[in-house]
N, C-alpha and C positions, 0 to 999 in steps of 0.2 A: 567348191564348196568344201569346206574341212569338217572334219567329224565332230569337232568341238562345236562348231555353230550351228549343226542338225541338231546336235543334243541341247541347245542352248534354247533353240526356237520349240524341241519336242517339250521342254519344260516349262517353257512360259505357256503353251498350250493346255498343258496338264494343269498348270495353277489356275489359269483363267476358267477352264472347265469345272474345275474344284470350286471356283468362286462362285461360279454360276450355278453350280448344284447345290451350293450350302442352302440356300432358302428353300427349297423342297423337302432337304432334310428335315430341318426347323419345324416346318409345318407336320411332317407326318410325326415327328417326336411329341409337339403338343396335341396331336389327334391320339395318341397313345396315351398319354397322362390324362387327357378327360375321359378315357374311357375306363382307364383304371380307376380313376375318382367317380364314375358312375358305378363300378364293380363294386368299390369298397362302401357305397351310399346302400347300395342294395342289400351286401353283407348286412350291413347294420340293420337295416330294417327288416331283415330276415330275422337277425338275432332278437329283434322286440316282439317280433308277431311269437316266436318262439316262447318268448319270457312270457307274453301275455297268456299264451295258452298254457302255459304251468300255472299261472294265477290262478286262471279261470278253473282248472280242475283242482286247485286247492281248496280254492273259493268254494267251488260246487261240494266237494267233500265233507268241508267244516257247516254247511247248510245255509249259506249266505245268499245262494243263487237259488230261485226257484227251478225246480223239476222242467215246468216249461219253457224258459228262457234258455236254459244252459244248451240243448242241442242248436238252436239259432244262434245262439252266439258263437260257439265252437263252430260250426261250420262256415259262420263267416269269416273266422279267422283263418280256419284251414284255407279257404280260398284263396286270401288274402296273401298268404304264404305261399301257396302253390302258383299266384301270379308271379309273385317275385322270384321263384326259382326259374319260370319259364323265361322271365327275362333276365334273368343271371345265364340261363344254358345259351340264350340268343347270345349274350355278348362272350362266353367263353364255351364255345361248341366242344373244345377239347376235353373240359373239365366235367361236360354234362356224361349222364349214364341213362342206361334203359329203365331206371325206376322212376315210375310215375313220382310226380313233385308233391302229389299229396300224401304219396307215402314216406317221402323222405322228410316229410314235417311231421308225421305222426312219429317216424323213429326217432328224432329231434328231439321231440317233445316225451317219449318215454325214455331215453337217458336222461333228461333232466331229472323225471320222476324219480329214476333209479338213483339218480346222486341224492336228492332229495331226501330218499327213504334209509341213506346210509347214514345223514345226518342225525345227532338225536334231537328227538321229537319233544318240542314241550309240553303236547299232550300227554301226560302222565295217567297211569291209569287211577293211582290210588294219592291221596295228599302227601302221605307219607315217600311217596316215591317223588313227588313235587319238592318237598322238604329236602329230600337226600341230595338232588340237583341243585338248590339253591346253596346248601351249606356246601356242596363241592365246588360251585362257581364260587364264592367268597374265600374259600381256602386258597384257590388259583389267584385272586385279586389279592391276597394278602401278601403272598409269597412274590409278587412280582412289584409291590410298591414300596419305597425305601423312604416316605415319610415327604417331608416339603422341604424347598429351598430355605436356608437360612438368611438369605439376602431378601428374595422375591414372596416367599411365601406359596409359590407353585408346586405342583405336587410333582415327583420325580421316582425315576423307577431304581431298582437294583443295579442295572447295567450303567445308568448314568454316571459317567464322569463330571461332566458339567451340567450344569442348570438347563433346560431346554427355551426358557423363556428368557434369562438374562444372563447367562453363560458363565457364572459364578464357577469355580471349583468347588467338585464335592469332595474331594479326597481330601 
């Protein structure tokens, strides 16, 4: 037998093997994609729980939630968030840490509160402060507006070269 015929037979065997192995690779890829969808859904649910905790804290500070109900609602949200983090840790064990899941939820909530505290608050101490904030906002809005489109009458901004509604050139 010549060497070329041996190489040809070997190439045929490799191609047949690859053809037979292809369905197994596709099944593994689908399993990984399904797992990534589950991880994505769990992360979205985690974000919703964190937002709910922040809203609950905000509403409690405003006095919208009675003091007797607040601890129960907060504990239920923390427990739900901890369960989500446990499931995330089961799906991605490399990303898990030794920190307690409830402590991680508390930390994320505290970070959200810190972000919210840096934003200007609408709860002003006096009416004069509130009036000053309203006047500043109105000045900002007026500097952005360029009036209205001469063709359709929709509002346009200073930076617009064309009307966003009808497309008429504004220059």
